[in-house]
C-alpha positions in Angstrom: 104.1 118.3 107.8 102.4 114.9 108.1 98.6 114.7 107.7 96.6 113.4 110.6 95.4 110.0 109.6 92.0 108.6 110.8 93.6 105.4 112.2 97.0 104.3 113.3 98.7 102.6 110.3 100.9 100.6 112.6 97.8 99.0 114.2 96.4 98.0 110.8 99.8 96.6 109.7 100.1 94.5 112.9 96.5 93.2 112.5 97.7 92.0 109.1 96.3 91.1 105.7 94.5 87.9 106.6 92.7 89.4 109.6 91.7 92.5 107.8 90.5 90.6 104.7 88.3 88.2 106.8 87.0 91.1 109.0 86.2 93.1 106.0 83.9 90.5 104.6 86.5 88.9 102.3 86.7 91.9 100.0 89.5 93.9 98.6 92.1 91.1 98.2 94.8 91.7 95.7 94.9 88.4 93.8 98.0 86.8 92.4 101.5 86.5 93.6 103.3 89.5 95.1 107.0 89.5 95.9 107.8 90.9 99.3 111.1 92.5 98.6 112.0 93.3 102.2 111.5 90.1 104.3 109.5 90.6 107.5 108.1 94.0 106.4 104.6 95.2 107.1 102.9 98.4 106.1 99.5 100.1 105.9 98.4 103.5 104.7 96.3 105.5 102.3 96.9 104.9 98.7 98.4 107.4 96.3 97.8 105.9 92.9 99.7 106.2 89.7 98.7 105.0 86.2 101.8 104.9 84.0 102.0 104.5 80.3 102.7 101.0 79.1 106.3 100.1 80.0 106.9 103.7 81.0 107.8 105.2 84.4 107.6 108.9 83.7 104.7 109.3 86.1 106.7 107.5 88.9 109.2 110.3 88.7 106.3 112.8 88.7 104.5 111.4 91.7 107.6 111.9 93.9 106.7 115.6 93.9 103.3 114.8 95.4 103.8 111.8 97.8 103.1 112.6 101.4 104.3 110.8 104.6 102.6 107.5 105.4 101.1 107.0 102.0 101.3 103.7 100.1 102.4 104.4 96.5 100.5 102.1 94.1 102.2 102.0 90.7 100.4 100.5 87.8 100.4 100.3 84.0 97.5 99.4 81.6 98.8 95.9 81.5 101.2 94.3 84.1 104.5 93.4 82.5 108.0 92.6 83.7 109.3 96.1 83.2 111.0 97.9 86.0 109.1 100.9 87.1 111.2 101.3 90.3 114.9 100.9 91.1 117.1 102.0 94.0 117.1 105.7 93.1 113.3 106.1 92.8 112.8 104.1 96.0 115.3 106.4 97.8 113.2 109.4 96.8 110.0 107.7 98.0 111.6 106.9 101.4 112.9 110.4 101.7 109.4 111.7 101.1 108.1 109.5 103.9 106.2 106.9 101.9 105.0 103.9 103.9 105.5 101.4 101.1 105.4 100.7 97.4 103.0 98.4 95.7 104.2 97.9 92.1 102.0 96.1 89.6 105.0 95.7 87.3 108.6 95.0 88.1 111.4 96.4 90.3 115.1 96.1 90.1 118.2 96.7 92.3 116.6 94.2 94.8 119.6 94.0 97.1 119.9 97.8 97.3 116.1 98.0 97.9 116.5 95.5 100.8 119.3 97.6 102.3 117.2 100.7 101.9 114.5 99.1 104.0 111.5 100.8 102.4 108.8 98.1 102.2 108.2 97.1 98.6 105.8 94.6 97.1 106.0 93.8 93.4 104.6 91.5 90.8 107.9 90.9 89.1 111.7 91.4 89.5 113.3 92.4 86.2 116.1 94.6 85.0 114.3 95.5 81.8 114.2 99.3 81.8 111.2 101.6 81.3 110.9 104.5 79.0 110.1 108.0 80.2 107.9 109.4 77.5 104.2 108.8 78.3 102.2 111.2 80.4 99.9 109.0 82.5 97.7 110.0 85.5 98.1 110.4 89.3 95.3 109.9 91.8 92.9 108.0 89.6 91.2 104.7 90.4 93.4 101.7 89.4 93.0 98.0 89.5 95.7 95.6 90.9 95.1 91.9 91.0 91.4 92.4 90.5 91.0 94.8 93.4 90.0 98.4 92.7 92.2 101.0 94.5 91.0 104.6 94.6 93.1 107.4 95.9 92.7 107.5 99.7 91.6 103.9 100.0 93.8 102.0 102.5 96.2 99.3 101.6 97.5 96.7 104.1 100.6 94.6 103.1 102.6 91.8 104.7 104.0 88.4 103.9 100.6 87.2 102.8 100.2 89.9 100.1 97.9 92.9 100.1 94.3 93.8 100.8 92.4 97.1 100.1 90.0 98.8 102.4 87.6 101.3 100.9 88.1 104.6 102.6 84.5 104.9 103.7 84.7 101.4 105.4 87.9 102.1 107.3 86.4 102.5 110.8 84.0 99.6 110.4 86.7 97.2 109.1 89.2 98.3 111.8 86.7 97.6 114.5 85.8 94.2 113.1 89.5 93.4 112.7 90.2 94.2 116.3 87.3 92.0 117.4 88.5 89.1 115.2 92.1 89.4 116.6 90.7 89.2 120.1 88.7 86.1 119.3 91.7 84.5 117.7 93.8 85.2 120.8 91.2 83.4 122.9 91.1 80.5 120.4 94.9 80.3 120.4 94.9 79.8 124.2 92.4 77.0 123.9 94.4 75.3 121.2 97.6 75.6 123.3 95.6 73.8 126.1 94.9 70.9 123.7 91.5 71.6 122.3 90.8 71.1 118.6 89.1 73.5 116.1 87.3 70.4 114.9 85.3 70.6 118.1 85.5 74.3 118.9 84.0 75.3 115.5 81.3 72.6 115.6 82.9 70.8 112.6 82.7 67.3 114.1 79.0 67.3 113.7 79.3 67.9 110.0 81.6 65.0 109.5 80.5 62.5 112.2 77.0 63.5 113.0 77.8 64.2 116.6 79.0 67.3 118.4 81.2 65.3 120.8 84.3 63.2 120.4 83.7 59.5 120.2 85.1 57.5 123.1 88.5 56.0 122.4 88.7 52.3 122.5 90.9 51.0 125.3 
């Protein structure tokens, strides 16, 4: 049975990484390049975190017994390396268990199969180098990905721009701010479509030219 979540993951996913990041006070950004394995995918949900042994994916197998629907699986090692923690068969299990997405601070492989499977996956690397299955790590502990701390239950938002983390206790506040920002941007978009410039709408002309109004054009 699915747990009742405090917000709609689809709404957060649609608001997107950039809007959530800005609305949240520019905090929680996962720095560094992430590969969006399934083009066009978006996801959001509470994190279930996994700290694997170095170059080892034993705990990825173990977490499949715990993952719940709508969770984002965050898979890490002590040090990111191009070692495949996930391939098609593990991703298949995650999808079957209802995971919303995978965030892998290591590598994945079987990329074409992962795309066909359709489970949203973001990864630091793509590599066929296999992992061992020997080291007992930890599940549901705080981890760090791209400089962002992710605790179990914190929310992760992912899209083509990357990933951002929302601390669980800030979720209602950030969602409200993101909604308001999205509405402001919708209004701004209408003005831009009508021919206005952000140079004027944001008061930037005064910073550059010393005046808040466009200079008359010469005939």
